[in-house]
MOPAC internal coordinates of N, CA, C and O (Angstrom, degrees):
PM7 1SCF
backbone

  N    0.0000 0     0.00 0     0.00 0    0    0    0
  C    1.4476 1     0.00 0     0.00 0    1    0    0
  C    1.5275 1   110.35 1     0.00 0    2    1    0
  O    1.2310 1   120.42 1   138.59 1    3    2    1
  N    1.3320 1   116.80 1   -41.41 1    3    2    1
  C    1.4621 1   120.44 1  -178.88 1    5    3    2
  C    1.5288 1   111.10 1   -64.63 1    6    5    3
  O    1.2310 1   120.41 1   140.72 1    7    6    5
  N    1.3178 1   116.81 1   -39.28 1    7    6    5
  C    1.4670 1   120.37 1   179.39 1    9    7    6
  C    1.5186 1   110.26 1   -65.37 1   10    9    7
  O    1.2310 1   120.63 1   135.31 1   11   10    9
  N    1.3240 1   116.40 1   -44.69 1   11   10    9
  C    1.4631 1   119.93 1   179.17 1   13   11   10
  C    1.5219 1   111.30 1   -62.29 1   14   13   11
  O    1.2310 1   119.94 1   139.77 1   15   14   13
  N    1.3308 1   117.73 1   -40.23 1   15   14   13
  C    1.4600 1   121.41 1   178.31 1   17   15   14
  C    1.5285 1   110.11 1   -63.24 1   18   17   15
  O    1.2310 1   120.69 1   135.43 1   19   18   17
  N    1.3359 1   116.28 1   -44.57 1   19   18   17
  C    1.4613 1   120.02 1   178.22 1   21   19   18
  C    1.5227 1   110.74 1   -58.60 1   22   21   19
  O    1.2310 1   120.44 1   133.02 1   23   22   21
  N    1.3316 1   116.76 1   -46.98 1   23   22   21
  C    1.4592 1   120.49 1  -178.51 1   25   23   22
  C    1.5211 1   111.65 1   -62.50 1   26   25   23
  O    1.2310 1   120.47 1   138.21 1   27   26   25
  N    1.3059 1   116.70 1   -41.79 1   27   26   25
  C    1.4608 1   120.03 1   178.88 1   29   27   26
  C    1.5204 1   111.07 1   -61.57 1   30   29   27
  O    1.2310 1   120.47 1   136.74 1   31   30   29
  N    1.3286 1   116.71 1   -43.26 1   31   30   29
  C    1.4616 1   120.22 1  -179.40 1   33   31   30
  C    1.5235 1   111.34 1   -70.58 1   34   33   31
  O    1.2310 1   120.34 1   137.12 1   35   34   33
  N    1.3179 1   116.95 1   -42.88 1   35   34   33
  C    1.4660 1   120.90 1  -178.27 1   37   35   34
  C    1.5205 1   111.26 1   -66.52 1   38   37   35
  O    1.2310 1   120.16 1   140.40 1   39   38   37
  N    1.3139 1   117.30 1   -39.60 1   39   38   37
  C    1.4623 1   121.05 1  -176.07 1   41   39   38
  C    1.5203 1   113.22 1   -73.51 1   42   41   39
  O    1.2310 1   119.85 1   170.86 1   43   42   41
  N    1.3229 1   117.89 1    -9.14 1   43   42   41
  C    1.4594 1   119.90 1   176.42 1   45   43   42
  C    1.5237 1   110.83 1   -69.38 1   46   45   43
  O    1.2310 1   120.07 1   146.64 1   47   46   45
  N    1.3145 1   117.47 1   -33.36 1   47   46   45
  C    1.4632 1   123.03 1   177.76 1   49   47   46
  C    1.5285 1   109.48 1  -135.85 1   50   49   47
  O    1.2310 1   120.31 1  -113.15 1   51   50   49
  N    1.3269 1   117.01 1    66.85 1   51   50   49
  C    1.4724 1   119.25 1  -176.63 1   53   51   50
  C    1.5228 1   112.06 1   -66.96 1   54   53   51
  O    1.2310 1   121.17 1   -30.64 1   55   54   53
  N    1.3011 1   115.36 1   149.36 1   55   54   53
  C    1.4684 1   122.36 1   177.47 1   57   55   54
  C    1.5172 1   107.92 1  -127.40 1   58   57   55
  O    1.2310 1   120.20 1   -35.77 1   59   58   57
  N    1.3210 1   117.21 1   144.23 1   59   58   57
  C    1.4651 1   118.63 1   178.65 1   61   59   58
  C    1.5296 1   111.19 1   -66.14 1   62   61   59
  O    1.2310 1   121.38 1   -32.74 1   63   62   61
  N    1.3186 1   114.96 1   147.26 1   63   62   61
  C    1.4637 1   120.93 1   177.92 1   65   63   62
  C    1.5229 1   108.60 1   -83.81 1   66   65   63
  O    1.2310 1   120.57 1   -51.60 1   67   66   65
  N    1.3217 1   116.52 1   128.40 1   67   66   65
  C    1.4665 1   121.37 1   177.61 1   69   67   66
  C    1.5216 1   108.70 1  -111.91 1   70   69   67
  O    1.2310 1   121.11 1   -62.94 1   71   70   69
  N    1.3275 1   115.47 1   117.06 1   71   70   69
  C    1.4577 1   120.69 1   179.62 1   73   71   70
  C    1.5164 1   108.57 1   -74.07 1   74   73   71
  O    1.2310 1   120.10 1   -54.18 1   75   74   73
  N    1.3270 1   117.42 1   125.82 1   75   74   73
  C    1.4574 1   120.78 1  -177.41 1   77   75   74
  C    1.5225 1   112.95 1  -115.75 1   78   77   75
  O    1.2310 1   119.94 1   170.33 1   79   78   77
  N    1.3131 1   117.72 1    -9.67 1   79   78   77
  C    1.4593 1   120.67 1  -177.82 1   81   79   78
  C    1.5237 1   110.21 1   -73.98 1   82   81   79
  O    1.2310 1   120.75 1   -36.10 1   83   82   81
  N    1.3061 1   116.17 1   143.90 1   83   82   81
  C    1.4595 1   122.66 1   177.67 1   85   83   82
  C    1.5320 1   108.68 1   -78.82 1   86   85   83
  O    1.2310 1   119.50 1   -61.36 1   87   86   85
  N    1.3237 1   118.56 1   118.64 1   87   86   85
  C    1.4644 1   120.58 1  -177.72 1   89   87   86
  C    1.5270 1   113.14 1   -56.59 1   90   89   87
  O    1.2310 1   119.97 1   144.24 1   91   90   89
  N    1.3203 1   117.67 1   -35.76 1   91   90   89
  C    1.4701 1   120.09 1   179.95 1   93   91   90
  C    1.5273 1   111.17 1   -64.44 1   94   93   91
  O    1.2310 1   120.28 1   143.12 1   95   94   93
  N    1.3264 1   117.07 1   -36.88 1   95   94   93
  C    1.4694 1   119.93 1   178.08 1   97   95   94
  C    1.5227 1   110.90 1   -68.99 1   98   97   95
  O    1.2310 1   120.43 1   142.98 1   99   98   97
  N    1.3248 1   116.79 1   -37.02 1   99   98   97
  C    1.4641 1   120.17 1   178.24 1  101   99   98
  C    1.5242 1   110.05 1   -64.73 1  102  101   99
  O    1.2310 1   120.51 1   134.13 1  103  102  101
  N    1.3200 1   116.63 1   -45.87 1  103  102  101
  C    1.4698 1   121.11 1  -179.88 1  105  103  102
  C    1.5249 1   110.33 1   -62.08 1  106  105  103
  O    1.2310 1   120.51 1   138.12 1  107  106  105
  N    1.3361 1   116.63 1   -41.88 1  107  106  105
  C    1.4663 1   120.03 1   178.80 1  109  107  106
  C    1.5267 1   110.76 1   -62.91 1  110  109  107
  O    1.2310 1   120.03 1   139.58 1  111  110  109
  N    1.3250 1   117.54 1   -40.42 1  111  110  109
  C    1.4657 1   120.65 1   179.63 1  113  111  110
  C    1.5251 1   110.55 1   -65.89 1  114  113  111
  O    1.2310 1   120.22 1   140.65 1  115  114  113
  N    1.3133 1   117.19 1   -39.35 1  115  114  113
  C    1.4673 1   120.59 1   178.26 1  117  115  114
  C    1.5257 1   110.00 1   -63.95 1  118  117  115
  O    1.2310 1   120.59 1   136.81 1  119  118  117
  N    1.3231 1   116.47 1   -43.19 1  119  118  117
  C    1.4645 1   120.03 1   178.94 1  121  119  118
  C    1.5265 1   111.09 1   -61.90 1  122  121  119
  O    1.2310 1   120.49 1   137.83 1  123  122  121
  N    1.3477 1   116.67 1   -42.17 1  123  122  121
  C    1.4733 1   119.74 1   177.82 1  125  123  122
  C    1.5241 1   110.42 1   -62.61 1  126  125  123
  O    1.2310 1   120.40 1   139.41 1  127  126  125
  N    1.3070 1   116.85 1   -40.59 1  127  126  125
  C    1.4588 1   120.96 1   178.59 1  129  127  126
  C    1.5191 1   111.33 1   -61.82 1  130  129  127
  O    1.2310 1   120.55 1   136.91 1  131  130  129
  N    1.3239 1   116.56 1   -43.09 1  131  130  129
  C    1.4785 1   120.80 1   178.60 1  133  131  130
  C    1.5363 1   110.05 1   -63.86 1  134  133  131
  O    1.2310 1   120.45 1   139.74 1  135  134  133
  N    1.3237 1   116.74 1   -40.26 1  135  134  133
  C    1.4730 1   119.37 1   179.51 1  137  135  134
  C    1.5099 1   110.65 1   -61.95 1  138  137  135
  O    1.2310 1   120.35 1   136.78 1  139  138  137
  N    1.3274 1   116.94 1   -43.22 1  139  138  137
  C    1.4668 1   120.11 1   179.84 1  141  139  138
  C    1.5244 1   110.17 1   -64.25 1  142  141  139
  O    1.2310 1   120.69 1   134.89 1  143  142  141
  N    1.3230 1   116.28 1   -45.11 1  143  142  141
  C    1.4679 1   118.54 1  -179.79 1  145  143  142
  C    1.5205 1   111.40 1   -64.62 1  146  145  143
  O    1.2310 1   119.99 1   141.02 1  147  146  145
  N    1.3293 1   117.62 1   -38.98 1  147  146  145
  C    1.4587 1   120.33 1   179.27 1  149  147  146
  C    1.5204 1   111.14 1   -65.47 1  150  149  147
  O    1.2310 1   119.98 1   146.51 1  151  150  149
  N    1.3358 1   117.64 1   -33.49 1  151  150  149
  C    1.4703 1   120.15 1  -178.91 1  153  151  150
  C    1.5236 1   111.39 1   -73.85 1  154  153  151
  O    1.2310 1   119.96 1   158.43 1  155  154  153
  N    1.3167 1   117.68 1   -21.57 1  155  154  153
  C    1.4661 1   121.37 1   179.23 1  157  155  154
  C    1.5159 1   111.15 1   -77.56 1  158  157  155
  O    1.2310 1   120.37 1   145.09 1  159  158  157
  N    1.3205 1   116.91 1   -34.91 1  159  158  157
  C    1.4686 1   120.94 1  -174.81 1  161  159  158
  C    1.4941 1   111.48 1   -91.90 1  162  161  159
  O    1.2310 1   120.10 1   180.00 1  163  162  161

């Protein structure tokens, strides 16, 4: 019920989503995550 209420209220005045994260930082974080997981196994 809470999710539906949120969606109803949010969709009354929707705003476009603007991606602000730097793709290079995301890729670097994913690579670090893979390195950590690979070192565990």
